[in-house]
PDB file of N, CA, C and O in Angstrom, chain B, residues numbered from 101:
ATOM      1  N   GLU B 101     -18.737   2.910  12.254  1.00  0.00           N
ATOM      2  CA  GLU B 101     -18.254   2.835  10.784  1.00  0.00           C
ATOM      3  C   GLU B 101     -18.035   3.891  10.172  1.00  0.00           C
ATOM      4  O   GLU B 101     -18.567   4.921  10.586  1.00  0.00           O
ATOM      5  N   GLU B 102     -17.368   3.913   9.259  1.00  0.00           N
ATOM      6  CA  GLU B 102     -16.818   5.156   8.506  1.00  0.00           C
ATOM      7  C   GLU B 102     -18.001   5.338   7.326  1.00  0.00           C
ATOM      8  O   GLU B 102     -18.346   4.441   6.556  1.00  0.00           O
ATOM      9  N   SER B 103     -18.470   6.518   7.354  1.00  0.00           N
ATOM     10  CA  SER B 103     -19.434   6.755   6.186  1.00  0.00           C
ATOM     11  C   SER B 103     -18.635   7.148   4.842  1.00  0.00           C
ATOM     12  O   SER B 103     -17.527   7.674   4.736  1.00  0.00           O
ATOM     13  N   ARG B 104     -19.580   6.711   3.807  1.00  0.00           N
ATOM     14  CA  ARG B 104     -19.225   6.781   2.677  1.00  0.00           C
ATOM     15  C   ARG B 104     -19.967   7.510   1.726  1.00  0.00           C
ATOM     16  O   ARG B 104     -20.873   8.179   2.223  1.00  0.00           O
ATOM     17  N   ALA B 105     -19.822   7.585   0.283  1.00  0.00           N
ATOM     18  CA  ALA B 105     -20.867   7.833  -0.626  1.00  0.00           C
ATOM     19  C   ALA B 105     -22.138   7.461  -0.346  1.00  0.00           C
ATOM     20  O   ALA B 105     -22.337   6.484   0.375  1.00  0.00           O
ATOM     21  N   ALA B 106     -23.235   8.236  -0.912  1.00  0.00           N
ATOM     22  CA  ALA B 106     -24.472   7.849  -0.739  1.00  0.00           C
ATOM     23  C   ALA B 106     -24.844   6.858  -1.918  1.00  0.00           C
ATOM     24  O   ALA B 106     -24.080   6.766  -2.879  1.00  0.00           O
ATOM     25  N   MET B 107     -26.054   6.087  -1.848  1.00  0.00           N
ATOM     26  CA  MET B 107     -26.328   5.467  -2.951  1.00  0.00           C
ATOM     27  C   MET B 107     -27.881   5.475  -2.923  1.00  0.00           C
ATOM     28  O   MET B 107     -28.593   5.351  -1.926  1.00  0.00           O
ATOM     29  N   ALA B 108     -28.247   5.637  -4.151  1.00  0.00           N
ATOM     30  CA  ALA B 108     -29.849   5.830  -4.313  1.00  0.00           C
ATOM     31  C   ALA B 108     -30.468   4.789  -4.396  1.00  0.00           C
ATOM     32  O   ALA B 108     -29.837   3.826  -4.832  1.00  0.00           O
ATOM     33  N   PHE B 109     -31.822   4.601  -4.041  1.00  0.00           N
ATOM     34  CA  PHE B 109     -32.596   3.524  -4.012  1.00  0.00           C
ATOM     35  C   PHE B 109     -34.343   4.109  -4.369  1.00  0.00           C
ATOM     36  O   PHE B 109     -34.880   5.122  -3.920  1.00  0.00           O
ATOM     37  N   ASP B 110     -34.788   3.321  -5.087  1.00  0.00           N
ATOM     38  CA  ASP B 110     -36.197   3.718  -5.726  1.00  0.00           C
ATOM     39  C   ASP B 110     -37.133   3.572  -4.138  1.00  0.00           C
ATOM     40  O   ASP B 110     -36.994   2.543  -3.476  1.00  0.00           O
ATOM     41  N   VAL B 111     -37.912   4.519  -3.728  1.00  0.00           N
ATOM     42  CA  VAL B 111     -38.674   4.601  -2.742  1.00  0.00           C
ATOM     43  C   VAL B 111     -39.725   3.589  -2.778  1.00  0.00           C
ATOM     44  O   VAL B 111     -40.001   3.008  -1.728  1.00  0.00           O
ATOM     45  N   ALA B 112     -40.376   3.291  -3.910  1.00  0.00           N
ATOM     46  CA  ALA B 112     -41.283   2.180  -3.984  1.00  0.00           C
ATOM     47  C   ALA B 112     -40.766   0.845  -3.595  1.00  0.00           C
ATOM     48  O   ALA B 112     -41.314  -0.010  -2.898  1.00  0.00           O
ATOM     49  N   TRP B 113     -39.395   0.824  -4.286  1.00  0.00           N
ATOM     50  CA  TRP B 113     -38.764  -0.769  -4.130  1.00  0.00           C
ATOM     51  C   TRP B 113     -38.828  -0.757  -2.293  1.00  0.00           C
ATOM     52  O   TRP B 113     -39.495  -1.520  -1.594  1.00  0.00           O
ATOM     53  N   LEU B 114     -38.137   0.087  -1.944  1.00  0.00           N
ATOM     54  CA  LEU B 114     -37.631   0.140  -0.587  1.00  0.00           C
ATOM     55  C   LEU B 114     -38.855  -0.099   0.278  1.00  0.00           C
ATOM     56  O   LEU B 114     -38.784  -0.917   1.195  1.00  0.00           O
ATOM     57  N   ARG B 115     -39.936   0.548   0.044  1.00  0.00           N
ATOM     58  CA  ARG B 115     -41.252   0.269   0.786  1.00  0.00           C
ATOM     59  C   ARG B 115     -41.668  -1.141   0.484  1.00  0.00           C
ATOM     60  O   ARG B 115     -42.270  -1.593   1.458  1.00  0.00           O
ATOM     61  N   ARG B 116     -41.576  -2.003  -0.494  1.00  0.00           N
ATOM     62  CA  ARG B 116     -42.156  -3.251  -0.799  1.00  0.00           C
ATOM     63  C   ARG B 116     -40.854  -4.035   0.152  1.00  0.00           C
ATOM     64  O   ARG B 116     -41.169  -5.054   0.767  1.00  0.00           O
ATOM     65  N   LEU B 117     -39.625  -3.604   0.231  1.00  0.00           N
ATOM     66  CA  LEU B 117     -38.687  -4.552   0.950  1.00  0.00           C
ATOM     67  C   LEU B 117     -38.814  -4.499   2.421  1.00  0.00           C
ATOM     68  O   LEU B 117     -38.822  -5.515   3.116  1.00  0.00           O
ATOM     69  N   THR B 118     -38.917  -3.255   2.901  1.00  0.00           N
ATOM     70  CA  THR B 118     -39.246  -3.032   4.565  1.00  0.00           C
ATOM     71  C   THR B 118     -40.175  -1.636   4.830  1.00  0.00           C
ATOM     72  O   THR B 118     -40.517  -0.706   4.099  1.00  0.00           O
ATOM     73  N   ALA B 119     -40.415  -1.987   6.317  1.00  0.00           N
ATOM     74  CA  ALA B 119     -41.116  -0.739   6.714  1.00  0.00           C
ATOM     75  C   ALA B 119     -40.320   0.111   7.627  1.00  0.00           C
ATOM     76  O   ALA B 119     -40.824   0.916   8.410  1.00  0.00           O
ATOM     77  N   ALA B 120     -39.042  -0.107   7.488  1.00  0.00           N
ATOM     78  CA  ALA B 120     -38.239   0.779   8.097  1.00  0.00           C
ATOM     79  C   ALA B 120     -38.087   2.367   7.305  1.00  0.00           C
ATOM     80  O   ALA B 120     -38.337   2.566   6.116  1.00  0.00           O
ATOM     81  N   GLY B 121     -37.624   3.388   8.282  1.00  0.00           N
ATOM     82  CA  GLY B 121     -37.243   4.601   7.475  1.00  0.00           C
ATOM     83  C   GLY B 121     -36.072   4.437   6.781  1.00  0.00           C
ATOM     84  O   GLY B 121     -35.491   3.354   6.696  1.00  0.00           O
ATOM     85  N   ALA B 122     -35.593   5.746   6.143  1.00  0.00           N
ATOM     86  CA  ALA B 122     -34.255   5.774   5.729  1.00  0.00           C
ATOM     87  C   ALA B 122     -33.406   5.787   6.817  1.00  0.00           C
ATOM     88  O   ALA B 122     -32.284   5.286   6.736  1.00  0.00           O
ATOM     89  N   GLU B 123     -33.877   6.383   7.977  1.00  0.00           N
ATOM     90  CA  GLU B 123     -32.585   6.523   9.017  1.00  0.00           C
ATOM     91  C   GLU B 123     -32.398   5.298   9.432  1.00  0.00           C
ATOM     92  O   GLU B 123     -31.347   5.262  10.072  1.00  0.00           O
ATOM     93  N   ASP B 124     -32.968   4.157   9.373  1.00  0.00           N
ATOM     94  CA  ASP B 124     -32.862   2.684  10.122  1.00  0.00           C
ATOM     95  C   ASP B 124     -32.040   2.036   9.244  1.00  0.00           C
ATOM     96  O   ASP B 124     -31.476   1.069   9.754  1.00  0.00           O
ATOM     97  N   LEU B 125     -31.707   2.298   7.770  1.00  0.00           N
ATOM     98  CA  LEU B 125     -31.266   1.338   6.833  1.00  0.00           C
ATOM     99  C   LEU B 125     -29.751   1.822   6.817  1.00  0.00           C
ATOM    100  O   LEU B 125     -29.505   2.950   7.246  1.00  0.00           O
ATOM    101  N   GLY B 126     -28.703   0.996   6.329  1.00  0.00           N
ATOM    102  CA  GLY B 126     -27.503   1.141   6.377  1.00  0.00           C
ATOM    103  C   GLY B 126     -26.741   0.349   5.040  1.00  0.00           C
ATOM    104  O   GLY B 126     -27.128  -0.787   4.766  1.00  0.00           O
ATOM    105  N   LEU B 127     -25.896   0.841   4.408  1.00  0.00           N
ATOM    106  CA  LEU B 127     -25.152  -0.047   3.884  1.00  0.00           C
ATOM    107  C   LEU B 127     -23.641  -0.649   4.360  1.00  0.00           C
ATOM    108  O   LEU B 127     -22.791   0.113   4.821  1.00  0.00           O
ATOM    109  N   LEU B 128     -23.440  -1.886   4.222  1.00  0.00           N
ATOM    110  CA  LEU B 128     -22.115  -2.346   4.800  1.00  0.00           C
ATOM    111  C   LEU B 128     -21.504  -3.021   3.372  1.00  0.00           C
ATOM    112  O   LEU B 128     -22.303  -3.514   2.576  1.00  0.00           O
ATOM    113  N   GLN B 129     -20.225  -3.022   3.118  1.00  0.00           N
ATOM    114  CA  GLN B 129     -19.443  -3.745   2.166  1.00  0.00           C
ATOM    115  C   GLN B 129     -18.644  -5.011   2.750  1.00  0.00           C
ATOM    116  O   GLN B 129     -17.574  -4.945   3.356  1.00  0.00           O
ATOM    117  N   VAL B 130     -19.357  -6.157   2.456  1.00  0.00           N
ATOM    118  CA  VAL B 130     -18.503  -7.618   2.571  1.00  0.00           C
ATOM    119  C   VAL B 130     -17.037  -7.787   2.325  1.00  0.00           C
ATOM    120  O   VAL B 130     -16.483  -7.647   1.235  1.00  0.00           O
ATOM    121  N   SER B 131     -16.520  -8.077   3.364  1.00  0.00           N
ATOM    122  CA  SER B 131     -14.890  -8.549   3.243  1.00  0.00           C
ATOM    123  C   SER B 131     -14.897  -9.820   4.029  1.00  0.00           C
ATOM    124  O   SER B 131     -15.444  -9.951   5.124  1.00  0.00           O
ATOM    125  N   GLY B 132     -14.317 -10.639   3.452  1.00  0.00           N
ATOM    126  CA  GLY B 132     -14.020 -12.184   3.810  1.00  0.00           C
ATOM    127  C   GLY B 132     -14.786 -12.905   3.240  1.00  0.00           C
ATOM    128  O   GLY B 132     -15.565 -12.305   2.500  1.00  0.00           O
ATOM    129  N   ASP B 133     -14.933 -14.444   3.299  1.00  0.00           N
ATOM    130  CA  ASP B 133     -15.631 -15.286   2.530  1.00  0.00           C
ATOM    131  C   ASP B 133     -16.414 -16.191   3.582  1.00  0.00           C
ATOM    132  O   ASP B 133     -16.746 -17.302   3.168  1.00  0.00           O
ATOM    133  N   SER B 134     -16.660 -15.945   4.541  1.00  0.00           N
ATOM    134  CA  SER B 134     -17.170 -16.962   5.479  1.00  0.00           C
ATOM    135  C   SER B 134     -18.695 -17.086   5.294  1.00  0.00           C
ATOM    136  O   SER B 134     -19.349 -17.931   5.904  1.00  0.00           O
ATOM    137  N   MET B 135     -19.233 -16.210   4.427  1.00  0.00           N
ATOM    138  CA  MET B 135     -20.648 -16.443   3.907  1.00  0.00           C
ATOM    139  C   MET B 135     -20.902 -16.648   2.629  1.00  0.00           C
ATOM    140  O   MET B 135     -21.973 -16.318   2.119  1.00  0.00           O
ATOM    141  N   ALA B 136     -19.914 -17.230   1.966  1.00  0.00           N
ATOM    142  CA  ALA B 136     -19.834 -17.294   0.465  1.00  0.00           C
ATOM    143  C   ALA B 136     -20.679 -18.899   0.359  1.00  0.00           C
ATOM    144  O   ALA B 136     -20.571 -19.776   1.216  1.00  0.00           O
ATOM    145  N   PRO B 137     -21.361 -18.984  -0.668  1.00  0.00           N
ATOM    146  CA  PRO B 137     -21.580 -18.169  -1.718  1.00  0.00           C
ATOM    147  C   PRO B 137     -22.621 -17.391  -1.788  1.00  0.00           C
ATOM    148  O   PRO B 137     -22.886 -16.721  -2.786  1.00  0.00           O
ATOM    149  N   THR B 138     -23.330 -17.413  -0.688  1.00  0.00           N
ATOM    150  CA  THR B 138     -24.551 -16.148  -0.392  1.00  0.00           C
ATOM    151  C   THR B 138     -23.777 -14.773  -0.657  1.00  0.00           C
ATOM    152  O   THR B 138     -24.048 -14.145  -1.681  1.00  0.00           O
ATOM    153  N   LEU B 139     -22.856 -14.310   0.206  1.00  0.00           N
ATOM    154  CA  LEU B 139     -22.487 -13.209   0.022  1.00  0.00           C
ATOM    155  C   LEU B 139     -20.611 -13.333  -0.030  1.00  0.00           C
ATOM    156  O   LEU B 139     -19.882 -13.983   0.719  1.00  0.00           O
ATOM    157  N   LEU B 140     -20.237 -12.444  -1.211  1.00  0.00           N
ATOM    158  CA  LEU B 140     -18.971 -12.382  -1.580  1.00  0.00           C
ATOM    159  C   LEU B 140     -18.371 -11.138  -1.138  1.00  0.00           C
ATOM    160  O   LEU B 140     -18.988 -10.111  -0.853  1.00  0.00           O
ATOM    161  N   PRO B 141     -17.008 -11.329  -1.102  1.00  0.00           N
ATOM    162  CA  PRO B 141     -16.073  -9.927  -0.836  1.00  0.00           C
ATOM    163  C   PRO B 141     -16.482  -9.042  -1.746  1.00  0.00           C
ATOM    164  O   PRO B 141     -16.732  -9.411  -2.893  1.00  0.00           O
ATOM    165  N   GLY B 142     -16.614  -7.667  -1.330  1.00  0.00           N
ATOM    166  CA  GLY B 142     -16.903  -6.785  -2.203  1.00  0.00           C
ATOM    167  C   GLY B 142     -18.474  -6.538  -2.337  1.00  0.00           C
ATOM    168  O   GLY B 142     -18.779  -5.398  -2.686  1.00  0.00           O
ATOM    169  N   ASP B 143     -19.387  -7.326  -2.138  1.00  0.00           N
ATOM    170  CA  ASP B 143     -20.613  -7.227  -2.263  1.00  0.00           C
ATOM    171  C   ASP B 143     -21.428  -6.111  -1.007  1.00  0.00           C
ATOM    172  O   ASP B 143     -21.327  -6.321   0.202  1.00  0.00           O
ATOM    173  N   ASP B 144     -22.014  -5.239  -1.452  1.00  0.00           N
ATOM    174  CA  ASP B 144     -22.904  -4.383  -0.819  1.00  0.00           C
ATOM    175  C   ASP B 144     -24.140  -4.737  -0.249  1.00  0.00           C
ATOM    176  O   ASP B 144     -25.023  -4.970  -1.074  1.00  0.00           O
ATOM    177  N   ILE B 145     -24.448  -4.842   0.958  1.00  0.00           N
ATOM    178  CA  ILE B 145     -25.567  -5.277   1.798  1.00  0.00           C
ATOM    179  C   ILE B 145     -26.475  -4.292   2.237  1.00  0.00           C
ATOM    180  O   ILE B 145     -25.812  -3.393   2.755  1.00  0.00           O
ATOM    181  N   LEU B 146     -27.505  -4.075   2.268  1.00  0.00           N
ATOM    182  CA  LEU B 146     -28.493  -3.105   2.872  1.00  0.00           C
ATOM    183  C   LEU B 146     -28.974  -3.699   4.166  1.00  0.00           C
ATOM    184  O   LEU B 146     -29.649  -4.722   4.054  1.00  0.00           O
ATOM    185  N   VAL B 147     -28.773  -3.289   5.238  1.00  0.00           N
ATOM    186  CA  VAL B 147     -28.895  -3.641   6.730  1.00  0.00           C
ATOM    187  C   VAL B 147     -30.089  -2.680   7.070  1.00  0.00           C
ATOM    188  O   VAL B 147     -30.102  -1.482   6.787  1.00  0.00           O
ATOM    189  N   ASP B 148     -31.172  -3.420   7.768  1.00  0.00           N
ATOM    190  CA  ASP B 148     -32.220  -2.772   8.580  1.00  0.00           C
ATOM    191  C   ASP B 148     -32.052  -2.563   9.909  1.00  0.00           C
ATOM    192  O   ASP B 148     -32.160  -3.623  10.526  1.00  0.00           O
ATOM    193  N   ARG B 149     -31.835  -1.640  10.591  1.00  0.00           N
ATOM    194  CA  ARG B 149     -31.316  -1.843  11.888  1.00  0.00           C
ATOM    195  C   ARG B 149     -32.678  -1.596  12.721  1.00  0.00           C
ATOM    196  O   ARG B 149     -32.493  -1.473  13.932  1.00  0.00           O
ATOM    197  N   SER B 150     -33.809  -1.517  12.345  1.00  0.00           N
ATOM    198  CA  SER B 150     -34.967  -1.258  12.877  1.00  0.00           C
ATOM    199  C   SER B 150     -35.637  -3.049  13.451  1.00  0.00           C
ATOM    200  O   SER B 150     -36.487  -3.224  14.324  1.00  0.00           O
ATOM    201  N   ASP B 151     -35.040  -3.974  12.763  1.00  0.00           N
ATOM    202  CA  ASP B 151     -35.522  -5.237  12.662  1.00  0.00           C
ATOM    203  C   ASP B 151     -34.515  -5.783  13.713  1.00  0.00           C
ATOM    204  O   ASP B 151     -33.483  -6.322  13.314  1.00  0.00           O
ATOM    205  N   GLY B 152     -34.777  -5.664  15.046  1.00  0.00           N
ATOM    206  CA  GLY B 152     -34.184  -6.130  15.906  1.00  0.00           C
ATOM    207  C   GLY B 152     -34.607  -7.305  16.729  1.00  0.00           C
ATOM    208  O   GLY B 152     -35.495  -8.057  16.328  1.00  0.00           O
ATOM    209  N   ALA B 153     -33.972  -7.486  17.912  1.00  0.00           N
ATOM    210  CA  ALA B 153     -34.092  -8.740  18.751  1.00  0.00           C
ATOM    211  C   ALA B 153     -35.602  -9.064  19.097  1.00  0.00           C
ATOM    212  O   ALA B 153     -35.955 -10.242  19.157  1.00  0.00           O
ATOM    213  N   GLY B 154     -36.408  -8.139  19.304  1.00  0.00           N
ATOM    214  CA  GLY B 154     -37.861  -8.569  19.401  1.00  0.00           C
ATOM    215  C   GLY B 154     -38.644  -9.231  18.222  1.00  0.00           C
ATOM    216  O   GLY B 154     -39.848  -9.451  18.357  1.00  0.00           O
ATOM    217  N   ARG B 155     -37.898  -9.596  16.913  1.00  0.00           N
ATOM    218  CA  ARG B 155     -38.317 -10.102  15.952  1.00  0.00           C
ATOM    219  C   ARG B 155     -37.443 -11.245  15.225  1.00  0.00           C
ATOM    220  O   ARG B 155     -37.378 -11.572  14.040  1.00  0.00           O
ATOM    221  N   LEU B 156     -36.793 -11.732  16.383  1.00  0.00           N
ATOM    222  CA  LEU B 156     -35.668 -12.693  15.880  1.00  0.00           C
ATOM    223  C   LEU B 156     -36.545 -14.076  14.921  1.00  0.00           C
ATOM    224  O   LEU B 156     -37.554 -14.673  15.297  1.00  0.00           O
ATOM    225  N   ARG B 157     -35.809 -14.285  13.692  1.00  0.00           N
ATOM    226  CA  ARG B 157     -36.404 -15.593  13.032  1.00  0.00           C
ATOM    227  C   ARG B 157     -35.243 -15.904  12.243  1.00  0.00           C
ATOM    228  O   ARG B 157     -34.165 -15.328  12.391  1.00  0.00           O
ATOM    229  N   ASP B 158     -35.482 -16.894  11.329  1.00  0.00           N
ATOM    230  CA  ASP B 158     -34.321 -17.260  10.651  1.00  0.00           C
ATOM    231  C   ASP B 158     -34.044 -16.302   9.688  1.00  0.00           C
ATOM    232  O   ASP B 158     -34.852 -15.637   9.039  1.00  0.00           O
ATOM    233  N   GLY B 159     -32.481 -16.286   9.640  1.00  0.00           N
ATOM    234  CA  GLY B 159     -32.390 -15.205   8.524  1.00  0.00           C
ATOM    235  C   GLY B 159     -30.929 -14.662   8.663  1.00  0.00           C
ATOM    236  O   GLY B 159     -30.312 -15.120   9.626  1.00  0.00           O
ATOM    237  N   LEU B 160     -30.285 -13.787   7.887  1.00  0.00           N
ATOM    238  CA  LEU B 160     -28.975 -13.397   8.211  1.00  0.00           C
ATOM    239  C   LEU B 160     -29.040 -11.813   8.935  1.00  0.00           C
ATOM    240  O   LEU B 160     -29.833 -10.902   8.694  1.00  0.00           O
ATOM    241  N   TYR B 161     -27.947 -11.858   9.864  1.00  0.00           N
ATOM    242  CA  TYR B 161     -27.949 -10.828  10.731  1.00  0.00           C
ATOM    243  C   TYR B 161     -26.349 -10.076  10.934  1.00  0.00           C
ATOM    244  O   TYR B 161     -25.298 -10.717  10.892  1.00  0.00           O
ATOM    245  N   VAL B 162     -26.432  -8.834  11.122  1.00  0.00           N
ATOM    246  CA  VAL B 162     -25.156  -8.501  11.482  1.00  0.00           C
ATOM    247  C   VAL B 162     -24.967  -8.519  12.856  1.00  0.00           C
ATOM    248  O   VAL B 162     -25.853  -8.165  13.634  1.00  0.00           O
ATOM    249  N   LEU B 163     -23.810  -8.930  13.232  1.00  0.00           N
ATOM    250  CA  LEU B 163     -23.704  -8.963  14.802  1.00  0.00           C
ATOM    251  C   LEU B 163     -22.384  -7.954  14.819  1.00  0.00           C
ATOM    252  O   LEU B 163     -21.551  -7.806  13.925  1.00  0.00           O
ATOM    253  N   ARG B 164     -22.450  -7.369  15.994  1.00  0.00           N
ATOM    254  CA  ARG B 164     -21.207  -6.443  16.549  1.00  0.00           C
ATOM    255  C   ARG B 164     -20.370  -7.344  17.776  1.00  0.00           C
ATOM    256  O   ARG B 164     -20.921  -7.785  18.785  1.00  0.00           O
ATOM    257  N   VAL B 165     -19.244  -7.469  17.514  1.00  0.00           N
ATOM    258  CA  VAL B 165     -18.404  -8.063  18.446  1.00  0.00           C
ATOM    259  C   VAL B 165     -17.194  -7.083  18.843  1.00  0.00           C
ATOM    260  O   VAL B 165     -16.290  -6.815  18.052  1.00  0.00           O
ATOM    261  N   ASP B 166     -17.253  -6.695  19.841  1.00  0.00           N
ATOM    262  CA  ASP B 166     -16.091  -5.132  20.168  1.00  0.00           C
ATOM    263  C   ASP B 166     -16.296  -4.353  19.135  1.00  0.00           C
ATOM    264  O   ASP B 166     -17.323  -3.686  19.010  1.00  0.00           O
ATOM    265  N   ASP B 167     -15.092  -4.366  18.083  1.00  0.00           N
ATOM    266  CA  ASP B 167     -15.169  -3.330  17.146  1.00  0.00           C
ATOM    267  C   ASP B 167     -15.311  -3.925  15.917  1.00  0.00           C
ATOM    268  O   ASP B 167     -14.957  -3.222  14.970  1.00  0.00           O
ATOM    269  N   LEU B 168     -15.775  -5.144  15.634  1.00  0.00           N
ATOM    270  CA  LEU B 168     -15.856  -6.026  14.553  1.00  0.00           C
ATOM    271  C   LEU B 168     -17.394  -6.327  13.902  1.00  0.00           C
ATOM    272  O   LEU B 168     -18.158  -6.861  14.706  1.00  0.00           O
ATOM    273  N   LEU B 169     -17.913  -6.074  12.645  1.00  0.00           N
ATOM    274  CA  LEU B 169     -18.948  -6.395  12.469  1.00  0.00           C
ATOM    275  C   LEU B 169     -18.989  -7.646  11.709  1.00  0.00           C
ATOM    276  O   LEU B 169     -18.116  -7.729  10.845  1.00  0.00           O
ATOM    277  N   MET B 170     -19.833  -8.696  11.824  1.00  0.00           N
ATOM    278  CA  MET B 170     -19.928  -9.818  11.350  1.00  0.00           C
ATOM    279  C   MET B 170     -21.196 -10.149  10.952  1.00  0.00           C
ATOM    280  O   MET B 170     -22.094  -9.754  11.696  1.00  0.00           O
ATOM    281  N   VAL B 171     -21.581 -10.912   9.751  1.00  0.00           N
ATOM    282  CA  VAL B 171     -22.605 -11.336   8.984  1.00  0.00           C
ATOM    283  C   VAL B 171     -22.760 -12.791   9.272  1.00  0.00           C
ATOM    284  O   VAL B 171     -21.826 -13.533   8.968  1.00  0.00           O
ATOM    285  N   LYS B 172     -23.990 -13.354   9.905  1.00  0.00           N
ATOM    286  CA  LYS B 172     -24.013 -14.776  10.014  1.00  0.00           C
ATOM    287  C   LYS B 172     -25.517 -15.115  10.010  1.00  0.00           C
ATOM    288  O   LYS B 172     -26.436 -14.463  10.505  1.00  0.00           O
ATOM    289  N   ARG B 173     -25.557 -16.207   9.381  1.00  0.00           N
ATOM    290  CA  ARG B 173     -26.922 -16.845   9.289  1.00  0.00           C
ATOM    291  C   ARG B 173     -27.459 -17.367  10.673  1.00  0.00           C
ATOM    292  O   ARG B 173     -26.601 -17.919  11.363  1.00  0.00           O
ATOM    293  N   LEU B 174     -28.643 -17.296  11.165  1.00  0.00           N
ATOM    294  CA  LEU B 174     -29.363 -17.636  12.322  1.00  0.00           C
ATOM    295  C   LEU B 174     -30.404 -18.472  11.784  1.00  0.00           C
ATOM    296  O   LEU B 174     -31.051 -18.118  10.799  1.00  0.00           O
ATOM    297  N   THR B 175     -30.640 -19.775  12.493  1.00  0.00           N
ATOM    298  CA  THR B 175     -31.540 -20.667  12.188  1.00  0.00           C
ATOM    299  C   THR B 175     -32.373 -21.058  13.490  1.00  0.00           C
ATOM    300  O   THR B 175     -33.278 -21.890  13.418  1.00  0.00           O
TER     301      THR B 175
END
């Protein structure tokens, strides 16, 4: 993925949200409308890469298929 400008977050807010360190968090911008109305084109989403397969549960996941990233709801 191409890196772009940084975005600042309040550290206390991030700690309440996730136990992941900054190195495991990433931002992606949504394109396409397959997740509307939950996610809309242009939305920025915070992705926790440390929350992997060992903790699968209902939720939104970023999946890689070849060179394509997709966000899907798993139940």
